[in-house]
N, C-alpha and C positions, 0 to 999 in steps of 0.2 A: 793364594794370597795370604799374607800375614795378617795378624789382628791390627785393627785400626787404632790409632792413638785416641784415647778419650778426648772429646772436645770440651772446651771451656771458653770463658770470655777471653782469656789470654791467647788462645791458639785457634780460634774458630775461623779466622780469615784465611782465604785460600789464595796462595800465590802459585802461579804457573811460571817457573823460571824462564822457559823459552819465550813466553809472551811478555811477562812483566820486565824482564831484564834484557834478554838477548835481542828480541825484535825492537823493543823500545830503544835500547841502547844503540843499535845499528841505525835506526832512523834519526836519532838525535845527532849522532856522528855525521850522518849524511846531510842533515840540515846545516850543521856547522861547516862542513866541507863546501856545500853549495853557497853558503853565506860568504865564506872566504873567497870563493871564485868570483862572486858578485862584486866584492870589494876590490879584488885584484884586477879584474877586467870586466867592467860593466858592459853588458851586451844583452841582446834579446835572449840569447841562449842561457846566460847566467841568471837572468830574471826567471826564465822558465824553470831552471834547475831549482831555484828557491821555491817557486810556486809548487812544483811537483813534490819537493820534500815536505812542504806544509800540507799538501794534499794527502800524502801517505800517512803523516802523523794524524791528520784529521780522520782518515779512514780507520786507523788503529783505535783511536779514542771512541769513535762512533760504533765500531763493531762491539766494543766492550759495553758501551752504554745500552745499545739495543738488546744485547744478550741479557744484561742485568734487568732491564725493564720487562722483558718477556718472563724471566724467572720470577720477578716480583708479582706479576699477574697470576702466575701459577701458585705462588706462595699464598696470595690473598685467597684464591679459591680453595686451596687445601685447608687453610686455617678457618675459613668460613664453615666448611663442612665439619671440621673437627669441633669447632665451637658449637655448632648446631647439636652435636652429640653430647658435649660435655658441660656446657654452661647451664646454670639455672635460668628459668624463664625470664626473670627480671633483667638478667644480663644479656640474654639473647635479643631482647628488644633494643638494647643499646649498641649492638654490634655495628650498625651503620655509622656510629660516631668514631670508629677506629680509623686512624689514618694509615696510609700505605706503609710508611716506615715503621709504624707500630706493629703492623702485621708481620713485617720482616723480622722484628725482634721477638715477637711473641711465639714464633715457630720454634724457638729454642726452649720454651718453658715446658716442663714436664706436665702431663695430663693432670696430675694431682694438684698442681699449683696454678694451672691456667686461669681459673676463675679469679683468683686473687690478683694475678698480674694484669688481667684484662680490666678489672675494676680500677686498679691503680692507674693504668695507662689512660683510661677515659677520664676518671675524676681529676687526676693531677696533670693531665695533658703531658705525659712523660715523653721524652725523646727516645729514639731507638737505643742510644747508649745507656740512658737511665734505666730503661726496662731491662736490658741485658745485665746490668749490674745487680739488679734485684733478683734475678733468677737463682734459685737455690739448687735445684736439680736440673742440670743441663741436658736437654734432649738433642742429641747430635744430628747434624744434617751433613752427610758425607756426599751428597749429590749436588751441592751448590756449584755455581759457576765462578 
């Protein structure tokens, strides 16, 4: 495999074309088609078609949500272990104050700047986006979902 492109705030989000565009696009088209059939010829079958289209879209959305929630739990555990190793004692005591979305952002902070980013996140109650903007040296995560 070739070298991976360095990650940054600008390019760290992961898009899977088959999932994000193809499958989602097909399901949206299917919902539109079923909606059109419902309007053209109202029947139990056309109502079921719309319900099934909505069900498929719901399944697509929840499959993504469940995968991201599982990933977030793993990130929180990984970051707690990393923080136990790297943070000064006074910050270790404050780790329980970190919110889930803050953990998600802090995983991108390099070890050398982690303590500063954790302190800022807790003291200033920073959002995920605000934390990511303050990261100076980006620690890539090529295994995200």
